[in-house]
MOPAC internal coordinates of N, CA, C and O (Angstrom, degrees):
PM7 1SCF
backbone

  N    0.0000 0     0.00 0     0.00 0    0    0    0
  C    1.4330 1     0.00 0     0.00 0    1    0    0
  C    1.5312 1   110.49 1     0.00 0    2    1    0
  O    1.2310 1   120.37 1   139.26 1    3    2    1
  N    1.3218 1   116.91 1   -40.74 1    3    2    1
  C    1.4622 1   120.07 1   178.86 1    5    3    2
  C    1.5253 1   111.33 1   -63.23 1    6    5    3
  O    1.2310 1   120.81 1   142.83 1    7    6    5
  N    1.3326 1   116.06 1   -37.17 1    7    6    5
  C    1.4678 1   119.62 1   178.42 1    9    7    6
  C    1.5260 1   110.87 1   -62.77 1   10    9    7
  O    1.2310 1   120.61 1   136.78 1   11   10    9
  N    1.3170 1   116.44 1   -43.22 1   11   10    9
  C    1.4574 1   119.95 1  -179.87 1   13   11   10
  C    1.5420 1   110.45 1   -66.10 1   14   13   11
  O    1.2310 1   120.60 1   140.81 1   15   14   13
  N    1.3274 1   116.47 1   -39.19 1   15   14   13
  C    1.4596 1   119.75 1   178.12 1   17   15   14
  C    1.5251 1   110.70 1   -62.13 1   18   17   15
  O    1.2310 1   120.41 1   138.43 1   19   18   17
  N    1.3197 1   116.83 1   -41.57 1   19   18   17
  C    1.4601 1   120.10 1   178.14 1   21   19   18
  C    1.5203 1   111.18 1   -67.22 1   22   21   19
  O    1.2310 1   120.35 1   140.48 1   23   22   21
  N    1.3380 1   116.93 1   -39.52 1   23   22   21
  C    1.4589 1   120.92 1  -178.90 1   25   23   22
  C    1.5285 1   111.64 1   -63.85 1   26   25   23
  O    1.2310 1   120.25 1   140.37 1   27   26   25
  N    1.3350 1   117.13 1   -39.63 1   27   26   25
  C    1.4693 1   120.83 1  -179.37 1   29   27   26
  C    1.5237 1   112.81 1   -94.96 1   30   29   27
  O    1.2310 1   120.73 1  -176.14 1   31   30   29
  N    1.3251 1   116.21 1     3.86 1   31   30   29
  C    1.4722 1   122.94 1   176.11 1   33   31   30
  C    1.5331 1   113.44 1    56.08 1   34   33   31
  O    1.2310 1   121.03 1  -125.57 1   35   34   33
  N    1.3680 1   115.63 1    54.43 1   35   34   33
  C    1.4592 1   119.75 1   170.94 1   37   35   34
  C    1.5248 1   109.02 1  -133.30 1   38   37   35
  O    1.2310 1   121.59 1   -21.55 1   39   38   37
  N    1.3340 1   114.57 1   158.45 1   39   38   37
  C    1.4615 1   121.22 1  -178.09 1   41   39   38
  C    1.5154 1   110.53 1   -95.49 1   42   41   39
  O    1.2310 1   120.71 1   -36.05 1   43   42   41
  N    1.3188 1   116.24 1   143.95 1   43   42   41
  C    1.4572 1   121.51 1   172.31 1   45   43   42
  C    1.5191 1   107.94 1   -94.97 1   46   45   43
  O    1.2310 1   120.40 1   -46.55 1   47   46   45
  N    1.3270 1   116.84 1   133.45 1   47   46   45
  C    1.4577 1   122.04 1   179.79 1   49   47   46
  C    1.5180 1   109.48 1  -116.85 1   50   49   47
  O    1.2310 1   121.19 1   -35.89 1   51   50   49
  N    1.3191 1   115.33 1   144.11 1   51   50   49
  C    1.4630 1   120.99 1   175.27 1   53   51   50
  C    1.5170 1   108.28 1   -89.08 1   54   53   51
  O    1.2310 1   120.15 1   -44.71 1   55   54   53
  N    1.3085 1   117.33 1   135.29 1   55   54   53
  C    1.4565 1   120.67 1   175.77 1   57   55   54
  C    1.5227 1   108.91 1  -144.65 1   58   57   55
  O    1.2310 1   120.98 1   -19.31 1   59   58   57
  N    1.3291 1   115.73 1   160.69 1   59   58   57
  C    1.4560 1   120.80 1   178.81 1   61   59   58
  C    1.5223 1   109.28 1  -124.70 1   62   61   59
  O    1.2310 1   121.03 1   -15.37 1   63   62   61
  N    1.3206 1   115.63 1   164.63 1   63   62   61
  C    1.4568 1   121.63 1   179.77 1   65   63   62
  C    1.5228 1   111.98 1   -90.81 1   66   65   63
  O    1.2310 1   119.72 1  -175.77 1   67   66   65
  N    1.3189 1   118.13 1     4.23 1   67   66   65
  C    1.4568 1   121.91 1  -176.33 1   69   67   66
  C    1.5265 1   110.71 1   -71.49 1   70   69   67
  O    1.2310 1   120.96 1   -51.36 1   71   70   69
  N    1.3071 1   115.77 1   128.64 1   71   70   69
  C    1.4589 1   122.02 1   178.04 1   73   71   70
  C    1.5264 1   106.95 1  -135.88 1   74   73   71
  O    1.2310 1   120.60 1   -81.12 1   75   74   73
  N    1.3205 1   116.47 1    98.88 1   75   74   73
  C    1.4639 1   122.35 1  -169.32 1   77   75   74
  C    1.5215 1   112.99 1   -56.29 1   78   77   75
  O    1.2310 1   119.33 1   137.72 1   79   78   77
  N    1.3249 1   118.87 1   -42.28 1   79   78   77
  C    1.4544 1   120.90 1  -177.48 1   81   79   78
  C    1.5288 1   110.99 1   -63.94 1   82   81   79
  O    1.2310 1   119.98 1   141.57 1   83   82   81
  N    1.2958 1   117.65 1   -38.43 1   83   82   81
  C    1.4671 1   121.14 1  -178.62 1   85   83   82
  C    1.5165 1   111.40 1   -69.46 1   86   85   83
  O    1.2310 1   119.59 1   147.75 1   87   86   85
  N    1.3298 1   118.39 1   -32.25 1   87   86   85
  C    1.4554 1   120.20 1  -179.90 1   89   87   86
  C    1.5223 1   111.35 1   -61.22 1   90   89   87
  O    1.2310 1   119.59 1   138.92 1   91   90   89
  N    1.3060 1   118.38 1   -41.08 1   91   90   89
  C    1.4559 1   121.06 1   177.61 1   93   91   90
  C    1.5142 1   112.14 1   -64.99 1   94   93   91
  O    1.2310 1   120.61 1   141.76 1   95   94   93
  N    1.3190 1   116.44 1   -38.24 1   95   94   93
  C    1.4618 1   120.70 1   178.74 1   97   95   94
  C    1.5258 1   110.26 1   -66.53 1   98   97   95
  O    1.2310 1   120.02 1   138.64 1   99   98   97
  N    1.3175 1   117.56 1   -41.36 1   99   98   97
  C    1.4635 1   120.87 1  -179.96 1  101   99   98
  C    1.5260 1   110.65 1   -65.43 1  102  101   99
  O    1.2310 1   120.55 1   136.89 1  103  102  101
  N    1.3276 1   116.55 1   -43.11 1  103  102  101
  C    1.4628 1   119.71 1   178.60 1  105  103  102
  C    1.5173 1   111.20 1   -62.43 1  106  105  103
  O    1.2310 1   120.34 1   139.48 1  107  106  105
  N    1.3135 1   116.95 1   -40.52 1  107  106  105
  C    1.4587 1   121.24 1   179.83 1  109  107  106
  C    1.5268 1   111.32 1   -64.49 1  110  109  107
  O    1.2310 1   120.12 1   132.78 1  111  110  109
  N    1.3087 1   117.38 1   -47.22 1  111  110  109
  C    1.4691 1   120.05 1  -179.16 1  113  111  110
  C    1.5246 1   110.76 1   -68.15 1  114  113  111
  O    1.2310 1   119.67 1   143.13 1  115  114  113
  N    1.3264 1   118.23 1   -36.87 1  115  114  113
  C    1.4651 1   120.41 1   177.33 1  117  115  114
  C    1.5179 1   111.07 1   -63.42 1  118  117  115
  O    1.2310 1   120.11 1   141.58 1  119  118  117
  N    1.3384 1   117.39 1   -38.42 1  119  118  117
  C    1.4578 1   121.17 1   178.68 1  121  119  118
  C    1.5270 1   110.48 1   -62.51 1  122  121  119
  O    1.2310 1   120.44 1   137.72 1  123  122  121
  N    1.3232 1   116.76 1   -42.28 1  123  122  121
  C    1.4677 1   120.85 1   179.22 1  125  123  122
  C    1.5239 1   110.25 1   -65.19 1  126  125  123
  O    1.2310 1   120.18 1   136.01 1  127  126  125
  N    1.3206 1   117.27 1   -43.99 1  127  126  125
  C    1.4719 1   121.33 1  -179.73 1  129  127  126
  C    1.5200 1   110.78 1   -62.79 1  130  129  127
  O    1.2310 1   120.05 1   137.70 1  131  130  129
  N    1.3227 1   117.52 1   -42.30 1  131  130  129
  C    1.4684 1   121.05 1   179.17 1  133  131  130
  C    1.5267 1   110.19 1   -62.92 1  134  133  131
  O    1.2310 1   120.03 1   138.96 1  135  134  133
  N    1.3275 1   117.55 1   -41.04 1  135  134  133
  C    1.4671 1   119.99 1   178.65 1  137  135  134
  C    1.5261 1   111.59 1   -65.12 1  138  137  135
  O    1.2310 1   119.80 1   142.13 1  139  138  137
  N    1.3198 1   117.99 1   -37.87 1  139  138  137
  C    1.4690 1   120.87 1   177.32 1  141  139  138
  C    1.5259 1   109.56 1   -64.16 1  142  141  139
  O    1.2310 1   120.26 1   135.68 1  143  142  141
  N    1.3309 1   117.11 1   -44.32 1  143  142  141
  C    1.4634 1   120.45 1   179.64 1  145  143  142
  C    1.5232 1   110.43 1   -62.16 1  146  145  143
  O    1.2310 1   120.05 1   137.74 1  147  146  145
  N    1.3273 1   117.50 1   -42.26 1  147  146  145
  C    1.4714 1   120.60 1   178.73 1  149  147  146
  C    1.5259 1   111.08 1   -59.18 1  150  149  147
  O    1.2310 1   120.44 1   137.31 1  151  150  149
  N    1.3288 1   116.76 1   -42.69 1  151  150  149
  C    1.4596 1   119.94 1  -179.58 1  153  151  150
  C    1.5242 1   111.18 1   -66.34 1  154  153  151
  O    1.2310 1   120.44 1   143.54 1  155  154  153
  N    1.3303 1   116.77 1   -36.46 1  155  154  153
  C    1.4686 1   120.10 1  -178.69 1  157  155  154
  C    1.5254 1   112.29 1   -74.90 1  158  157  155
  O    1.2310 1   120.08 1   156.91 1  159  158  157
  N    1.3232 1   117.45 1   -23.09 1  159  158  157
  C    1.4692 1   121.20 1  -173.51 1  161  159  158
  C    1.5220 1   113.36 1  -116.09 1  162  161  159
  O    1.2310 1   120.02 1  -144.75 1  163  162  161
  N    1.3203 1   117.56 1    35.25 1  163  162  161
  C    1.4594 1   119.93 1  -177.71 1  165  163  162
  C    1.5240 1   112.32 1   -59.26 1  166  165  163
  O    1.2310 1   119.52 1   143.08 1  167  166  165
  N    1.3185 1   118.53 1   -36.92 1  167  166  165
  C    1.4655 1   121.03 1  -174.84 1  169  167  166
  C    1.5273 1   113.58 1   -91.29 1  170  169  167
  O    1.2310 1   119.56 1   143.35 1  171  170  169
  N    1.3245 1   118.44 1   -36.65 1  171  170  169
  C    1.4646 1   119.92 1  -175.28 1  173  171  170
  C    1.5248 1   109.57 1  -136.77 1  174  173  171
  O    1.2310 1   120.77 1   -81.84 1  175  174  173
  N    1.3168 1   116.14 1    98.16 1  175  174  173
  C    1.4625 1   121.31 1  -177.67 1  177  175  174
  C    1.5317 1   113.45 1   -70.04 1  178  177  175
  O    1.2310 1   119.99 1   163.40 1  179  178  177
  N    1.3100 1   117.63 1   -16.60 1  179  178  177
  C    1.4651 1   120.39 1  -176.57 1  181  179  178
  C    1.5343 1   112.82 1   -75.17 1  182  181  179
  O    1.2310 1   119.95 1   173.86 1  183  182  181
  N    1.3184 1   117.71 1    -6.14 1  183  182  181
  C    1.4641 1   121.07 1  -179.30 1  185  183  182
  C    1.5182 1   112.93 1   -95.81 1  186  185  183
  O    1.2310 1   119.48 1  -167.11 1  187  186  185
  N    1.3349 1   118.60 1    12.89 1  187  186  185
  C    1.4634 1   120.87 1  -173.40 1  189  187  186
  C    1.5175 1   111.94 1   -58.26 1  190  189  187
  O    1.2310 1   119.71 1   143.84 1  191  190  189
  N    1.3306 1   118.16 1   -36.16 1  191  190  189
  C    1.4686 1   120.04 1  -178.03 1  193  191  190
  C    1.5285 1   112.00 1   -69.33 1  194  193  191
  O    1.2310 1   120.38 1   154.55 1  195  194  193
  N    1.3277 1   116.87 1   -25.45 1  195  194  193
  C    1.4574 1   120.32 1   177.35 1  197  195  194
  C    1.5323 1   111.54 1   -79.49 1  198  197  195
  O    1.2310 1   120.05 1   148.82 1  199  198  197
  N    1.3115 1   117.51 1   -31.18 1  199  198  197
  C    1.4636 1   122.36 1  -176.91 1  201  199  198
  C    1.5222 1   113.52 1   -91.35 1  202  201  199
  O    1.2310 1   119.66 1   172.16 1  203  202  201
  N    1.3264 1   118.26 1    -7.84 1  203  202  201
  C    1.4589 1   120.99 1  -175.75 1  205  203  202
  C    1.5285 1   112.22 1   -62.08 1  206  205  203
  O    1.2310 1   119.78 1   136.59 1  207  206  205
  N    1.3177 1   118.02 1   -43.41 1  207  206  205
  C    1.4708 1   119.69 1  -179.23 1  209  207  206
  C    1.5253 1   111.08 1   -65.01 1  210  209  207
  O    1.2310 1   120.06 1   141.92 1  211  210  209
  N    1.3372 1   117.48 1   -38.08 1  211  210  209
  C    1.4618 1   120.58 1   177.56 1  213  211  210
  C    1.5312 1   110.72 1   -66.23 1  214  213  211
  O    1.2310 1   120.96 1   141.01 1  215  214  213
  N    1.3188 1   115.76 1   -38.99 1  215  214  213
  C    1.4664 1   120.87 1   179.31 1  217  215  214
  C    1.5168 1   110.62 1   -64.35 1  218  217  215
  O    1.2310 1   119.97 1   133.95 1  219  218  217
  N    1.3145 1   117.67 1   -46.05 1  219  218  217
  C    1.4569 1   121.24 1   179.45 1  221  219  218
  C    1.5273 1   111.09 1   -63.38 1  222  221  219
  O    1.2310 1   120.38 1   141.10 1  223  222  221
  N    1.3236 1   116.88 1   -38.90 1  223  222  221
  C    1.4624 1   120.02 1   177.27 1  225  223  222
  C    1.5242 1   110.10 1   -62.63 1  226  225  223
  O    1.2310 1   120.44 1   135.52 1  227  226  225
  N    1.3343 1   116.76 1   -44.48 1  227  226  225
  C    1.4625 1   120.89 1   179.90 1  229  227  226
  C    1.5240 1   110.72 1   -62.49 1  230  229  227
  O    1.2310 1   120.25 1   138.39 1  231  230  229
  N    1.2993 1   117.12 1   -41.61 1  231  230  229
  C    1.4707 1   120.35 1  -179.90 1  233  231  230
  C    1.5242 1   111.09 1   -67.12 1  234  233  231
  O    1.2310 1   120.16 1   136.41 1  235  234  233
  N    1.3170 1   117.30 1   -43.59 1  235  234  233
  C    1.4634 1   120.96 1  -176.12 1  237  235  234
  C    1.5220 1   113.28 1   -70.72 1  238  237  235
  O    1.2310 1   120.19 1   153.70 1  239  238  237
  N    1.3327 1   117.24 1   -26.30 1  239  238  237
  C    1.4650 1   119.56 1  -176.66 1  241  239  238
  C    1.5239 1   112.78 1   -99.64 1  242  241  239
  O    1.2310 1   119.73 1   175.66 1  243  242  241
  N    1.3269 1   118.11 1    -4.34 1  243  242  241
  C    1.4644 1   120.08 1  -179.18 1  245  243  242
  C    1.5303 1   110.52 1   -83.59 1  246  245  243
  O    1.2310 1   121.64 1   -28.19 1  247  246  245
  N    1.3234 1   114.47 1   151.81 1  247  246  245
  C    1.4732 1   119.54 1   176.65 1  249  247  246
  C    1.5254 1   107.75 1   -84.70 1  250  249  247
  O    1.2310 1   121.25 1   -43.61 1  251  250  249
  N    1.3197 1   115.21 1   136.39 1  251  250  249
  C    1.4558 1   121.45 1   179.00 1  253  251  250
  C    1.5111 1   108.47 1  -126.64 1  254  253  251
  O    1.2310 1   121.26 1   -26.58 1  255  254  253
  N    1.3221 1   115.20 1   153.42 1  255  254  253
  C    1.4685 1   120.31 1   177.11 1  257  255  254
  C    1.5038 1   110.01 1   -72.93 1  258  257  255
  O    1.2310 1   120.70 1   -42.07 1  259  258  257
  N    1.3080 1   116.26 1   137.93 1  259  258  257
  C    1.4686 1   122.09 1   174.17 1  261  259  258
  C    1.5215 1   108.21 1   -86.97 1  262  261  259
  O    1.2310 1   120.59 1   -56.99 1  263  262  261
  N    1.3131 1   116.48 1   123.01 1  263  262  261
  C    1.4586 1   120.36 1   176.30 1  265  263  262
  C    1.5101 1   109.20 1   -91.48 1  266  265  263
  O    1.2310 1   120.73 1   -40.93 1  267  266  265
  N    1.2909 1   116.21 1   139.07 1  267  266  265
  C    1.4736 1   120.66 1  -178.16 1  269  267  266
  C    1.4909 1   112.52 1   -76.10 1  270  269  267
  O    1.2310 1   120.10 1   180.00 1  271  270  269

């Protein structure tokens, strides 16, 4: 790869997929989804895989407050 970069006269840069702001958003939404699943599965926890699609639908269609 370095040979090709030298041949075409371009630099290779190192980058990562880490995006700090998005990590907090993902953790927040995962926490809400887990709480919804817990409420739906109070009696039988073994049905979580059956209720997951309903939980995701409920989360995606609900109105949430926008934080500034």
